[in-house]
Jmol script that loads the backbone (N, CA, C; Angstrom):
load data "model"
ATOM      1  N   MET A   1      21.643  26.673  25.377  1.00  0.00           N
ATOM      2  CA  MET A   1      22.033  25.340  24.818  1.00  0.00           C
ATOM      3  C   MET A   1      22.518  25.009  23.474  1.00  0.00           C
ATOM      4  N   GLY A   2      23.285  24.075  23.375  1.00  0.00           N
ATOM      5  CA  GLY A   2      23.936  23.800  22.078  1.00  0.00           C
ATOM      6  C   GLY A   2      22.993  22.983  21.055  1.00  0.00           C
ATOM      7  N   GLN A   3      23.643  22.841  19.973  1.00  0.00           N
ATOM      8  CA  GLN A   3      22.950  22.172  18.837  1.00  0.00           C
ATOM      9  C   GLN A   3      22.922  20.707  19.075  1.00  0.00           C
ATOM     10  N   ASN A   4      21.715  20.031  18.908  1.00  0.00           N
ATOM     11  CA  ASN A   4      21.615  18.587  19.275  1.00  0.00           C
ATOM     12  C   ASN A   4      22.460  17.930  17.951  1.00  0.00           C
ATOM     13  N   ASN A   5      23.430  17.219  18.214  1.00  0.00           N
ATOM     14  CA  ASN A   5      24.136  16.480  17.157  1.00  0.00           C
ATOM     15  C   ASN A   5      24.030  15.154  17.401  1.00  0.00           C
ATOM     16  N   GLY A   6      22.943  14.529  18.401  1.00  0.00           N
ATOM     17  CA  GLY A   6      23.133  13.157  18.917  1.00  0.00           C
ATOM     18  C   GLY A   6      22.656  12.319  17.681  1.00  0.00           C
ATOM     19  N   PRO A   7      22.816  10.965  18.151  1.00  0.00           N
ATOM     20  CA  PRO A   7      22.479   9.826  17.014  1.00  0.00           C
ATOM     21  C   PRO A   7      20.955  10.184  16.729  1.00  0.00           C
ATOM     22  N   ALA A   8      20.168  10.629  17.417  1.00  0.00           N
ATOM     23  CA  ALA A   8      18.557  10.759  16.799  1.00  0.00           C
ATOM     24  C   ALA A   8      18.487  11.837  15.934  1.00  0.00           C
ATOM     25  N   ASN A   9      19.294  12.813  16.005  1.00  0.00           N
ATOM     26  CA  ASN A   9      19.100  13.965  15.093  1.00  0.00           C
ATOM     27  C   ASN A   9      19.966  13.801  13.740  1.00  0.00           C
ATOM     28  N   LYS A  10      21.111  12.914  13.812  1.00  0.00           N
ATOM     29  CA  LYS A  10      21.596  12.332  12.616  1.00  0.00           C
ATOM     30  C   LYS A  10      20.633  11.362  11.908  1.00  0.00           C
ATOM     31  N   LEU A  11      19.992  10.534  12.609  1.00  0.00           N
ATOM     32  CA  LEU A  11      19.071   9.638  11.827  1.00  0.00           C
ATOM     33  C   LEU A  11      17.915  10.561  11.285  1.00  0.00           C
ATOM     34  N   GLU A  12      17.294  11.410  11.788  1.00  0.00           N
ATOM     35  CA  GLU A  12      16.490  12.476  11.364  1.00  0.00           C
ATOM     36  C   GLU A  12      16.876  12.958  10.089  1.00  0.00           C
ATOM     37  N   GLN A  13      18.146  13.416  10.200  1.00  0.00           N
ATOM     38  CA  GLN A  13      18.667  14.121   8.943  1.00  0.00           C
ATOM     39  C   GLN A  13      18.872  13.208   7.863  1.00  0.00           C
ATOM     40  N   ILE A  14      19.241  11.980   7.947  1.00  0.00           N
ATOM     41  CA  ILE A  14      19.482  10.962   7.091  1.00  0.00           C
ATOM     42  C   ILE A  14      18.175  10.552   6.613  1.00  0.00           C
ATOM     43  N   LEU A  15      17.231  10.307   7.036  1.00  0.00           N
ATOM     44  CA  LEU A  15      16.134   9.443   6.666  1.00  0.00           C
ATOM     45  C   LEU A  15      14.933  10.642   6.555  1.00  0.00           C
ATOM     46  N   GLY A  16      15.148  11.591   7.129  1.00  0.00           N
ATOM     47  CA  GLY A  16      13.876  12.845   6.765  1.00  0.00           C
ATOM     48  C   GLY A  16      12.619  12.341   7.039  1.00  0.00           C
ATOM     49  N   GLU A  17      11.652  13.083   6.402  1.00  0.00           N
ATOM     50  CA  GLU A  17      10.225  12.781   6.311  1.00  0.00           C
ATOM     51  C   GLU A  17       9.786  11.481   5.925  1.00  0.00           C
ATOM     52  N   ARG A  18      10.563  11.089   4.830  1.00  0.00           N
ATOM     53  CA  ARG A  18      10.207   9.735   4.111  1.00  0.00           C
ATOM     54  C   ARG A  18      10.223   8.481   5.162  1.00  0.00           C
ATOM     55  N   PHE A  19      10.910   8.449   6.097  1.00  0.00           N
ATOM     56  CA  PHE A  19      10.996   7.416   7.103  1.00  0.00           C
ATOM     57  C   PHE A  19       9.589   7.343   7.879  1.00  0.00           C
ATOM     58  N   GLY A  20       9.196   8.655   8.322  1.00  0.00           N
ATOM     59  CA  GLY A  20       7.796   8.514   8.845  1.00  0.00           C
ATOM     60  C   GLY A  20       6.810   8.109   8.135  1.00  0.00           C
ATOM     61  N   ILE A  21       6.612   8.491   6.779  1.00  0.00           N
ATOM     62  CA  ILE A  21       5.685   7.999   5.814  1.00  0.00           C
ATOM     63  C   ILE A  21       5.847   6.560   5.779  1.00  0.00           C
ATOM     64  N   GLU A  22       7.057   5.993   5.497  1.00  0.00           N
ATOM     65  CA  GLU A  22       7.498   4.517   5.537  1.00  0.00           C
ATOM     66  C   GLU A  22       6.928   3.725   6.746  1.00  0.00           C
ATOM     67  N   ILE A  23       6.998   4.162   7.899  1.00  0.00           N
ATOM     68  CA  ILE A  23       6.403   3.879   8.994  1.00  0.00           C
ATOM     69  C   ILE A  23       4.959   3.770   9.038  1.00  0.00           C
ATOM     70  N   LEU A  24       4.511   4.960   8.577  1.00  0.00           N
ATOM     71  CA  LEU A  24       2.907   4.989   8.626  1.00  0.00           C
ATOM     72  C   LEU A  24       2.168   4.068   7.679  1.00  0.00           C
ATOM     73  N   ASN A  25       3.022   3.803   6.607  1.00  0.00           N
ATOM     74  CA  ASN A  25       2.555   2.911   5.425  1.00  0.00           C
ATOM     75  C   ASN A  25       2.770   1.413   5.995  1.00  0.00           C
ATOM     76  N   ALA A  26       3.993   1.088   6.874  1.00  0.00           N
ATOM     77  CA  ALA A  26       4.153  -0.460   7.269  1.00  0.00           C
ATOM     78  C   ALA A  26       3.224  -0.829   8.681  1.00  0.00           C
ATOM     79  N   MET A  27       2.644   0.107   9.141  1.00  0.00           N
ATOM     80  CA  MET A  27       1.764  -0.334  10.435  1.00  0.00           C
ATOM     81  C   MET A  27       0.803  -1.108   9.959  1.00  0.00           C
ATOM     82  N   GLY A  28       0.322  -1.505   8.922  1.00  0.00           N
ATOM     83  CA  GLY A  28      -0.786  -2.319   8.669  1.00  0.00           C
ATOM     84  C   GLY A  28      -2.001  -1.809   9.118  1.00  0.00           C
ATOM     85  N   ILE A  29      -2.227  -0.670   9.502  1.00  0.00           N
ATOM     86  CA  ILE A  29      -3.608   0.079   9.754  1.00  0.00           C
ATOM     87  C   ILE A  29      -3.880   1.165   8.938  1.00  0.00           C
ATOM     88  N   ALA A  30      -5.175   1.355   8.683  1.00  0.00           N
ATOM     89  CA  ALA A  30      -5.558   2.476   7.878  1.00  0.00           C
ATOM     90  C   ALA A  30      -5.461   3.769   8.528  1.00  0.00           C
ATOM     91  N   ILE A  31      -4.774   4.656   7.897  1.00  0.00           N
ATOM     92  CA  ILE A  31      -4.359   6.197   8.562  1.00  0.00           C
ATOM     93  C   ILE A  31      -4.808   7.056   7.530  1.00  0.00           C
ATOM     94  N   VAL A  32      -5.441   8.087   7.909  1.00  0.00           N
ATOM     95  CA  VAL A  32      -5.627   9.355   7.172  1.00  0.00           C
ATOM     96  C   VAL A  32      -5.560  10.544   8.096  1.00  0.00           C
ATOM     97  N   VAL A  33      -5.164  11.861   7.026  1.00  0.00           N
ATOM     98  CA  VAL A  33      -4.937  12.788   7.576  1.00  0.00           C
ATOM     99  C   VAL A  33      -5.881  13.794   7.185  1.00  0.00           C
ATOM    100  N   LEU A  34      -7.087  14.390   8.137  1.00  0.00           N
ATOM    101  CA  LEU A  34      -7.879  15.607   7.538  1.00  0.00           C
ATOM    102  C   LEU A  34      -7.552  16.813   7.941  1.00  0.00           C
ATOM    103  N   ASP A  35      -8.372  17.946   7.157  1.00  0.00           N
ATOM    104  CA  ASP A  35      -8.255  19.265   7.527  1.00  0.00           C
ATOM    105  C   ASP A  35      -9.276  19.441   8.446  1.00  0.00           C
ATOM    106  N   PRO A  36      -9.634  20.436   9.009  1.00  0.00           N
ATOM    107  CA  PRO A  36     -10.779  20.626   9.699  1.00  0.00           C
ATOM    108  C   PRO A  36     -12.084  20.811   8.803  1.00  0.00           C
ATOM    109  N   ASN A  37     -12.348  20.614   7.643  1.00  0.00           N
ATOM    110  CA  ASN A  37     -13.395  20.606   6.734  1.00  0.00           C
ATOM    111  C   ASN A  37     -13.585  19.158   6.509  1.00  0.00           C
ATOM    112  N   PHE A  38     -13.092  18.085   6.731  1.00  0.00           N
ATOM    113  CA  PHE A  38     -12.926  16.694   6.638  1.00  0.00           C
ATOM    114  C   PHE A  38     -12.439  16.460   5.116  1.00  0.00           C
ATOM    115  N   ASN A  39     -11.475  17.210   4.493  1.00  0.00           N
ATOM    116  CA  ASN A  39     -10.912  16.994   3.296  1.00  0.00           C
ATOM    117  C   ASN A  39      -9.537  16.074   3.798  1.00  0.00           C
ATOM    118  N   ILE A  40      -9.557  15.006   2.921  1.00  0.00           N
ATOM    119  CA  ILE A  40      -8.579  14.208   3.110  1.00  0.00           C
ATOM    120  C   ILE A  40      -7.318  14.911   2.709  1.00  0.00           C
ATOM    121  N   ILE A  41      -6.376  15.079   3.512  1.00  0.00           N
ATOM    122  CA  ILE A  41      -4.806  15.621   3.051  1.00  0.00           C
ATOM    123  C   ILE A  41      -4.077  14.660   2.620  1.00  0.00           C
ATOM    124  N   TRP A  42      -3.913  13.482   3.430  1.00  0.00           N
ATOM    125  CA  TRP A  42      -3.127  12.249   3.075  1.00  0.00           C
ATOM    126  C   TRP A  42      -3.605  11.066   3.520  1.00  0.00           C
ATOM    127  N   ALA A  43      -3.427   9.877   2.991  1.00  0.00           N
ATOM    128  CA  ALA A  43      -3.961   8.492   3.046  1.00  0.00           C
ATOM    129  C   ALA A  43      -2.885   7.679   3.083  1.00  0.00           C
ATOM    130  N   ASN A  44      -2.405   6.895   3.953  1.00  0.00           N
ATOM    131  CA  ASN A  44      -1.788   5.684   3.770  1.00  0.00           C
ATOM    132  C   ASN A  44      -1.881   4.599   2.862  1.00  0.00           C
ATOM    133  N   ARG A  45      -1.043   3.712   2.785  1.00  0.00           N
ATOM    134  CA  ARG A  45      -1.144   2.607   1.805  1.00  0.00           C
ATOM    135  C   ARG A  45      -2.450   1.699   2.171  1.00  0.00           C
ATOM    136  N   GLU A  46      -2.587   1.185   3.314  1.00  0.00           N
ATOM    137  CA  GLU A  46      -3.642   0.456   3.904  1.00  0.00           C
ATOM    138  C   GLU A  46      -5.172   1.156   3.847  1.00  0.00           C
ATOM    139  N   TYR A  47      -5.276   2.533   3.989  1.00  0.00           N
ATOM    140  CA  TYR A  47      -6.412   3.131   3.835  1.00  0.00           C
ATOM    141  C   TYR A  47      -6.744   2.940   2.134  1.00  0.00           C
ATOM    142  N   ARG A  48      -5.728   3.173   1.214  1.00  0.00           N
ATOM    143  CA  ARG A  48      -5.976   3.116  -0.109  1.00  0.00           C
ATOM    144  C   ARG A  48      -6.640   1.968  -0.510  1.00  0.00           C
ATOM    145  N   LYS A  49      -5.798   0.853  -0.228  1.00  0.00           N
ATOM    146  CA  LYS A  49      -6.026  -0.474  -0.171  1.00  0.00           C
ATOM    147  C   LYS A  49      -7.411  -0.816   0.201  1.00  0.00           C
ATOM    148  N   ILE A  50      -7.901  -0.653   1.370  1.00  0.00           N
ATOM    149  CA  ILE A  50      -9.236  -0.827   1.510  1.00  0.00           C
ATOM    150  C   ILE A  50     -10.219  -0.126   0.879  1.00  0.00           C
ATOM    151  N   GLN A  51      -9.845   1.149   0.402  1.00  0.00           N
ATOM    152  CA  GLN A  51     -11.112   1.858  -0.381  1.00  0.00           C
ATOM    153  C   GLN A  51     -10.950   1.400  -1.685  1.00  0.00           C
ATOM    154  N   GLU A  52      -9.769   0.659  -2.134  1.00  0.00           N
ATOM    155  CA  GLU A  52      -9.781   0.087  -3.629  1.00  0.00           C
ATOM    156  C   GLU A  52      -9.532   1.438  -4.420  1.00  0.00           C
ATOM    157  N   LYS A  53      -8.723   2.531  -4.104  1.00  0.00           N
ATOM    158  CA  LYS A  53      -8.610   3.781  -4.867  1.00  0.00           C
ATOM    159  C   LYS A  53      -7.269   4.051  -4.833  1.00  0.00           C
ATOM    160  N   PRO A  54      -6.605   4.709  -5.898  1.00  0.00           N
ATOM    161  CA  PRO A  54      -5.505   5.455  -5.833  1.00  0.00           C
ATOM    162  C   PRO A  54      -5.426   6.559  -5.175  1.00  0.00           C
ATOM    163  N   GLU A  55      -4.187   6.886  -4.742  1.00  0.00           N
ATOM    164  CA  GLU A  55      -4.287   8.393  -4.008  1.00  0.00           C
ATOM    165  C   GLU A  55      -4.834   9.438  -4.803  1.00  0.00           C
ATOM    166  N   GLU A  56      -4.617   9.621  -5.941  1.00  0.00           N
ATOM    167  CA  GLU A  56      -5.084  10.919  -6.452  1.00  0.00           C
ATOM    168  C   GLU A  56      -6.804  10.814  -6.507  1.00  0.00           C
ATOM    169  N   ASN A  57      -7.406   9.571  -6.410  1.00  0.00           N
ATOM    170  CA  ASN A  57      -8.796   9.667  -6.085  1.00  0.00           C
ATOM    171  C   ASN A  57      -9.436   9.836  -4.875  1.00  0.00           C
ATOM    172  N   ILE A  58      -8.588   9.878  -3.830  1.00  0.00           N
ATOM    173  CA  ILE A  58      -8.908   9.973  -2.291  1.00  0.00           C
ATOM    174  C   ILE A  58      -8.448  11.337  -1.688  1.00  0.00           C
ATOM    175  N   VAL A  59      -7.114  12.024  -1.978  1.00  0.00           N
ATOM    176  CA  VAL A  59      -6.694  13.187  -1.481  1.00  0.00           C
ATOM    177  C   VAL A  59      -7.523  14.303  -2.194  1.00  0.00           C
ATOM    178  N   GLY A  60      -8.001  15.213  -1.203  1.00  0.00           N
ATOM    179  CA  GLY A  60      -8.677  16.349  -1.563  1.00  0.00           C
ATOM    180  C   GLY A  60     -10.376  16.171  -1.411  1.00  0.00           C
ATOM    181  N   LYS A  61     -10.700  14.811  -1.317  1.00  0.00           N
ATOM    182  CA  LYS A  61     -12.001  14.448  -0.938  1.00  0.00           C
ATOM    183  C   LYS A  61     -12.414  14.542   0.431  1.00  0.00           C
ATOM    184  N   LYS A  62     -13.716  14.371   0.561  1.00  0.00           N
ATOM    185  CA  LYS A  62     -14.155  14.574   2.028  1.00  0.00           C
ATOM    186  C   LYS A  62     -14.375  12.887   2.516  1.00  0.00           C
ATOM    187  N   CYS A  63     -13.760  12.881   3.655  1.00  0.00           N
ATOM    188  CA  CYS A  63     -13.591  11.515   4.368  1.00  0.00           C
ATOM    189  C   CYS A  63     -14.911  10.881   4.362  1.00  0.00           C
ATOM    190  N   TYR A  64     -15.953  11.278   4.685  1.00  0.00           N
ATOM    191  CA  TYR A  64     -17.194  10.744   4.768  1.00  0.00           C
ATOM    192  C   TYR A  64     -17.617  10.292   3.376  1.00  0.00           C
ATOM    193  N   GLU A  65     -17.330  11.048   2.339  1.00  0.00           N
ATOM    194  CA  GLU A  65     -17.626  10.381   1.054  1.00  0.00           C
ATOM    195  C   GLU A  65     -16.944   9.195   0.564  1.00  0.00           C
ATOM    196  N   ILE A  66     -15.501   9.359   0.917  1.00  0.00           N
ATOM    197  CA  ILE A  66     -14.602   8.210   0.383  1.00  0.00           C
ATOM    198  C   ILE A  66     -14.814   6.983   1.461  1.00  0.00           C
ATOM    199  N   SER A  67     -14.908   7.257   2.677  1.00  0.00           N
ATOM    200  CA  SER A  67     -14.767   5.996   3.866  1.00  0.00           C
ATOM    201  C   SER A  67     -16.286   5.448   3.739  1.00  0.00           C
ATOM    202  N   PHE A  68     -17.361   6.324   3.730  1.00  0.00           N
ATOM    203  CA  PHE A  68     -18.682   5.637   3.983  1.00  0.00           C
ATOM    204  C   PHE A  68     -19.536   5.849   2.744  1.00  0.00           C
ATOM    205  N   GLY A  69     -19.140   6.691   1.771  1.00  0.00           N
ATOM    206  CA  GLY A  69     -20.222   6.772   0.824  1.00  0.00           C
ATOM    207  C   GLY A  69     -21.488   7.772   1.109  1.00  0.00           C
ATOM    208  N   HIS A  70     -21.324   8.650   2.237  1.00  0.00           N
ATOM    209  CA  HIS A  70     -22.254   9.644   2.594  1.00  0.00           C
ATOM    210  C   HIS A  70     -21.886  11.161   1.907  1.00  0.00           C
ATOM    211  N   ASN A  71     -23.123  11.839   1.701  1.00  0.00           N
ATOM    212  CA  ASN A  71     -22.883  13.288   1.193  1.00  0.00           C
ATOM    213  C   ASN A  71     -22.870  14.415   1.913  1.00  0.00           C
ATOM    214  N   ARG A  72     -22.838  14.047   3.549  1.00  0.00           N
ATOM    215  CA  ARG A  72     -22.386  14.958   4.572  1.00  0.00           C
ATOM    216  C   ARG A  72     -21.753  14.164   5.593  1.00  0.00           C
ATOM    217  N   PRO A  73     -21.228  15.079   6.531  1.00  0.00           N
ATOM    218  CA  PRO A  73     -20.467  14.427   7.677  1.00  0.00           C
ATOM    219  C   PRO A  73     -21.336  13.740   8.637  1.00  0.00           C
ATOM    220  N   CYS A  74     -20.896  12.680   9.082  1.00  0.00           N
ATOM    221  CA  CYS A  74     -21.755  11.824  10.114  1.00  0.00           C
ATOM    222  C   CYS A  74     -22.137  12.950  11.239  1.00  0.00           C
ATOM    223  N   THR A  75     -22.961  12.644  12.128  1.00  0.00           N
ATOM    224  CA  THR A  75     -23.413  13.056  13.246  1.00  0.00           C
ATOM    225  C   THR A  75     -22.271  12.944  14.260  1.00  0.00           C
ATOM    226  N   GLU A  76     -22.158  13.942  15.122  1.00  0.00           N
ATOM    227  CA  GLU A  76     -21.126  14.185  16.143  1.00  0.00           C
ATOM    228  C   GLU A  76     -21.115  12.855  17.037  1.00  0.00           C
ATOM    229  N   GLU A  77     -22.398  12.495  17.279  1.00  0.00           N
ATOM    230  CA  GLU A  77     -22.485  11.245  18.021  1.00  0.00           C
ATOM    231  C   GLU A  77     -21.772   9.789  17.352  1.00  0.00           C
ATOM    232  N   ALA A  78     -21.752   9.911  16.147  1.00  0.00           N
ATOM    233  CA  ALA A  78     -21.231   8.838  15.426  1.00  0.00           C
ATOM    234  C   ALA A  78     -19.870   9.054  14.853  1.00  0.00           C
ATOM    235  N   CYS A  79     -19.270  10.283  14.956  1.00  0.00           N
ATOM    236  CA  CYS A  79     -18.086  10.623  14.482  1.00  0.00           C
ATOM    237  C   CYS A  79     -16.966  11.079  15.286  1.00  0.00           C
ATOM    238  N   ALA A  80     -15.954  10.418  15.177  1.00  0.00           N
ATOM    239  CA  ALA A  80     -14.958  10.649  16.145  1.00  0.00           C
ATOM    240  C   ALA A  80     -14.079  12.085  15.603  1.00  0.00           C
ATOM    241  N   VAL A  81     -14.273  12.131  14.569  1.00  0.00           N
ATOM    242  CA  VAL A  81     -13.454  13.456  14.095  1.00  0.00           C
ATOM    243  C   VAL A  81     -14.128  14.506  14.434  1.00  0.00           C
ATOM    244  N   ARG A  82     -15.601  14.466  14.384  1.00  0.00           N
ATOM    245  CA  ARG A  82     -16.257  15.900  14.923  1.00  0.00           C
ATOM    246  C   ARG A  82     -16.226  16.098  16.523  1.00  0.00           C
ATOM    247  N   ARG A  83     -15.890  14.910  17.025  1.00  0.00           N
ATOM    248  CA  ARG A  83     -15.838  15.056  18.423  1.00  0.00           C
ATOM    249  C   ARG A  83     -14.578  15.895  18.623  1.00  0.00           C
ATOM    250  N   THR A  84     -13.537  15.346  18.171  1.00  0.00           N
ATOM    251  CA  THR A  84     -12.249  15.823  18.087  1.00  0.00           C
ATOM    252  C   THR A  84     -12.079  17.281  17.606  1.00  0.00           C
ATOM    253  N   LEU A  85     -12.642  17.778  16.624  1.00  0.00           N
ATOM    254  CA  LEU A  85     -12.743  19.121  16.281  1.00  0.00           C
ATOM    255  C   LEU A  85     -13.431  19.975  17.283  1.00  0.00           C
ATOM    256  N   ARG A  86     -14.313  19.619  17.824  1.00  0.00           N
ATOM    257  CA  ARG A  86     -15.336  20.324  19.086  1.00  0.00           C
ATOM    258  C   ARG A  86     -14.262  20.436  20.349  1.00  0.00           C
ATOM    259  N   THR A  87     -13.950  19.133  20.790  1.00  0.00           N
ATOM    260  CA  THR A  87     -13.126  19.299  21.931  1.00  0.00           C
ATOM    261  C   THR A  87     -11.624  19.279  22.043  1.00  0.00           C
ATOM    262  N   LYS A  88     -10.936  19.330  20.809  1.00  0.00           N
ATOM    263  CA  LYS A  88      -9.647  19.090  20.726  1.00  0.00           C
ATOM    264  C   LYS A  88      -8.695  18.318  21.453  1.00  0.00           C
ATOM    265  N   LYS A  89      -9.698  17.067  21.594  1.00  0.00           N
ATOM    266  CA  LYS A  89      -9.297  15.866  22.505  1.00  0.00           C
ATOM    267  C   LYS A  89      -9.370  14.752  21.504  1.00  0.00           C
ATOM    268  N   ASN A  90      -8.419  13.689  21.687  1.00  0.00           N
ATOM    269  CA  ASN A  90      -8.616  12.273  21.195  1.00  0.00           C
ATOM    270  C   ASN A  90     -10.044  11.988  21.307  1.00  0.00           C
ATOM    271  N   SER A  91     -10.458  11.011  20.361  1.00  0.00           N
ATOM    272  CA  SER A  91     -11.674  10.543  20.575  1.00  0.00           C
ATOM    273  C   SER A  91     -11.860   9.065  19.813  1.00  0.00           C
ATOM    274  N   LYS A  92     -12.517   8.468  20.096  1.00  0.00           N
ATOM    275  CA  LYS A  92     -12.827   7.067  19.439  1.00  0.00           C
ATOM    276  C   LYS A  92     -14.232   6.888  19.017  1.00  0.00           C
ATOM    277  N   GLY A  93     -14.539   6.218  18.148  1.00  0.00           N
ATOM    278  CA  GLY A  93     -15.832   5.603  17.628  1.00  0.00           C
ATOM    279  C   GLY A  93     -15.616   4.198  16.893  1.00  0.00           C
ATOM    280  N   LEU A  94     -17.132   3.697  16.828  1.00  0.00           N
ATOM    281  CA  LEU A  94     -17.086   2.515  16.010  1.00  0.00           C
ATOM    282  C   LEU A  94     -17.822   2.860  14.695  1.00  0.00           C
ATOM    283  N   LYS A  95     -17.665   2.226  13.531  1.00  0.00           N
ATOM    284  CA  LYS A  95     -18.205   2.717  12.272  1.00  0.00           C
ATOM    285  C   LYS A  95     -18.466   1.149  11.662  1.00  0.00           C
ATOM    286  N   VAL A  96     -19.516   0.923  11.222  1.00  0.00           N
ATOM    287  CA  VAL A  96     -19.687  -0.379  10.298  1.00  0.00           C
ATOM    288  C   VAL A  96     -19.848   0.145   8.685  1.00  0.00           C
ATOM    289  N   ILE A  97     -19.152  -0.600   7.964  1.00  0.00           N
ATOM    290  CA  ILE A  97     -19.036  -0.119   6.498  1.00  0.00           C
ATOM    291  C   ILE A  97     -19.264  -1.582   5.755  1.00  0.00           C
ATOM    292  N   LYS A  98     -19.842  -1.468   4.674  1.00  0.00           N
ATOM    293  CA  LYS A  98     -20.092  -2.554   3.721  1.00  0.00           C
ATOM    294  C   LYS A  98     -19.310  -2.733   2.528  1.00  0.00           C
ATOM    295  N   ARG A  99     -18.290  -3.906   2.259  1.00  0.00           N
ATOM    296  CA  ARG A  99     -17.315  -3.754   1.368  1.00  0.00           C
ATOM    297  C   ARG A  99     -17.619  -5.344   0.784  1.00  0.00           C
ATOM    298  N   GLY A 100     -17.961  -5.174  -0.482  1.00  0.00           N
ATOM    299  CA  GLY A 100     -18.082  -6.700  -1.286  1.00  0.00           C
ATOM    300  C   GLY A 100     -19.156  -7.375  -0.553  1.00  0.00           C
ATOM    301  N   GLY A 101     -20.257  -7.103  -0.309  1.00  0.00           N
ATOM    302  CA  GLY A 101     -21.159  -7.833   0.408  1.00  0.00           C
ATOM    303  C   GLY A 101     -21.106  -8.052   1.919  1.00  0.00           C
ATOM    304  N   GLU A 102     -20.105  -7.660   2.503  1.00  0.00           N
ATOM    305  CA  GLU A 102     -19.619  -8.011   3.939  1.00  0.00           C
ATOM    306  C   GLU A 102     -19.825  -6.617   4.837  1.00  0.00           C
ATOM    307  N   GLU A 103     -20.312  -7.076   5.881  1.00  0.00           N
ATOM    308  CA  GLU A 103     -20.208  -5.749   6.900  1.00  0.00           C
ATOM    309  C   GLU A 103     -18.716  -5.876   7.774  1.00  0.00           C
ATOM    310  N   LYS A 104     -18.202  -4.418   7.872  1.00  0.00           N
ATOM    311  CA  LYS A 104     -17.109  -4.775   8.666  1.00  0.00           C
ATOM    312  C   LYS A 104     -17.051  -3.422   9.551  1.00  0.00           C
ATOM    313  N   HIS A 105     -16.746  -4.224  10.842  1.00  0.00           N
ATOM    314  CA  HIS A 105     -16.537  -3.043  11.858  1.00  0.00           C
ATOM    315  C   HIS A 105     -15.443  -2.453  12.322  1.00  0.00           C
ATOM    316  N   LEU A 106     -15.336  -1.040  12.027  1.00  0.00           N
ATOM    317  CA  LEU A 106     -14.175  -0.554  12.314  1.00  0.00           C
ATOM    318  C   LEU A 106     -13.884   0.304  13.419  1.00  0.00           C
ATOM    319  N   ASP A 107     -12.977   0.293  14.233  1.00  0.00           N
ATOM    320  CA  ASP A 107     -12.506   1.072  15.327  1.00  0.00           C
ATOM    321  C   ASP A 107     -11.943   2.391  14.573  1.00  0.00           C
ATOM    322  N   VAL A 108     -12.539   3.741  14.880  1.00  0.00           N
ATOM    323  CA  VAL A 108     -11.856   4.945  14.490  1.00  0.00           C
ATOM    324  C   VAL A 108     -11.224   5.734  15.442  1.00  0.00           C
ATOM    325  N   TYR A 109     -10.049   5.845  15.494  1.00  0.00           N
ATOM    326  CA  TYR A 109      -9.403   6.822  16.411  1.00  0.00           C
ATOM    327  C   TYR A 109      -9.155   8.226  15.606  1.00  0.00           C
ATOM    328  N   SER A 110      -9.326   9.106  16.427  1.00  0.00           N
ATOM    329  CA  SER A 110      -9.237  10.648  16.102  1.00  0.00           C
ATOM    330  C   SER A 110      -8.345  11.237  17.117  1.00  0.00           C
ATOM    331  N   PHE A 111      -7.456  12.160  16.476  1.00  0.00           N
ATOM    332  CA  PHE A 111      -6.317  12.822  17.393  1.00  0.00           C
ATOM    333  C   PHE A 111      -6.145  14.245  16.819  1.00  0.00           C
ATOM    334  N   PRO A 112      -6.217  15.293  17.554  1.00  0.00           N
ATOM    335  CA  PRO A 112      -5.847  16.618  17.138  1.00  0.00           C
ATOM    336  C   PRO A 112      -4.355  16.705  16.862  1.00  0.00           C
ATOM    337  N   LEU A 113      -4.148  17.259  15.567  1.00  0.00           N
ATOM    338  CA  LEU A 113      -2.832  17.773  15.387  1.00  0.00           C
ATOM    339  C   LEU A 113      -2.717  19.214  15.112  1.00  0.00           C
ATOM    340  N   ALA A 114      -1.782  19.698  15.815  1.00  0.00           N
ATOM    341  CA  ALA A 114      -1.673  21.319  15.826  1.00  0.00           C
ATOM    342  C   ALA A 114      -0.691  21.827  14.860  1.00  0.00           C
ATOM    343  N   GLY A 115      -1.192  22.720  14.329  1.00  0.00           N
ATOM    344  CA  GLY A 115      -0.128  23.441  13.311  1.00  0.00           C
ATOM    345  C   GLY A 115       1.137  24.179  13.959  1.00  0.00           C
ATOM    346  N   PRO A 116       1.699  25.187  13.244  1.00  0.00           N
ATOM    347  CA  PRO A 116       2.939  25.684  13.708  1.00  0.00           C
ATOM    348  C   PRO A 116       2.522  26.829  15.023  1.00  0.00           C
ATOM    349  N   ARG A 117       1.121  27.267  14.869  1.00  0.00           N
ATOM    350  CA  ARG A 117       0.952  28.334  15.852  1.00  0.00           C
ATOM    351  C   ARG A 117       0.138  27.651  16.898  1.00  0.00           C
ATOM    352  N   GLY A 118       0.017  26.287  17.136  1.00  0.00           N
ATOM    353  CA  GLY A 118      -0.447  25.399  18.320  1.00  0.00           C
ATOM    354  C   GLY A 118      -1.857  25.365  17.948  1.00  0.00           C
ATOM    355  N   LYS A 119      -2.623  26.015  16.803  1.00  0.00           N
ATOM    356  CA  LYS A 119      -3.775  25.719  16.694  1.00  0.00           C
ATOM    357  C   LYS A 119      -4.213  24.332  15.840  1.00  0.00           C
ATOM    358  N   LEU A 120      -5.661  23.883  16.204  1.00  0.00           N
ATOM    359  CA  LEU A 120      -5.773  22.588  15.601  1.00  0.00           C
ATOM    360  C   LEU A 120      -6.122  22.772  14.178  1.00  0.00           C
ATOM    361  N   SER A 121      -5.103  21.851  13.264  1.00  0.00           N
ATOM    362  CA  SER A 121      -4.815  22.211  11.981  1.00  0.00           C
ATOM    363  C   SER A 121      -5.102  20.871  11.334  1.00  0.00           C
ATOM    364  N   TYR A 122      -5.059  19.632  11.780  1.00  0.00           N
ATOM    365  CA  TYR A 122      -5.523  18.488  11.280  1.00  0.00           C
ATOM    366  C   TYR A 122      -6.090  17.483  12.180  1.00  0.00           C
ATOM    367  N   VAL A 123      -6.478  16.630  11.914  1.00  0.00           N
ATOM    368  CA  VAL A 123      -7.323  15.246  12.608  1.00  0.00           C
ATOM    369  C   VAL A 123      -6.665  14.220  12.160  1.00  0.00           C
TER     370      VAL A 123
END
end "model"
wireframe off; spacefill off
backbone 0.3
color backbone group
């Protein structure tokens, strides 16, 4: 097969990785990428806004510390990420957080992200 020089490939070359990040930032929903040890690898603008923290105070920290103020991971029953790590499948959960004296109900979706060798590397 020949090299793909179609419009989609050209767009990808022009916009590159930055375009994907801008889409994730523009979606208006909180998105984080975690490693298998619950460390935050990347957080989009909406997540940083909800947490009221700059990126440098989020990246490298544990998701359960930043998101919920816990000092250990949530139970598997309560944690979509733990279920995804165990099953390597998408998972959904509901979390309740308190911000500014208000209770907020959050739908949490977790998806396995494979690394270069097909091994689950991120959630």
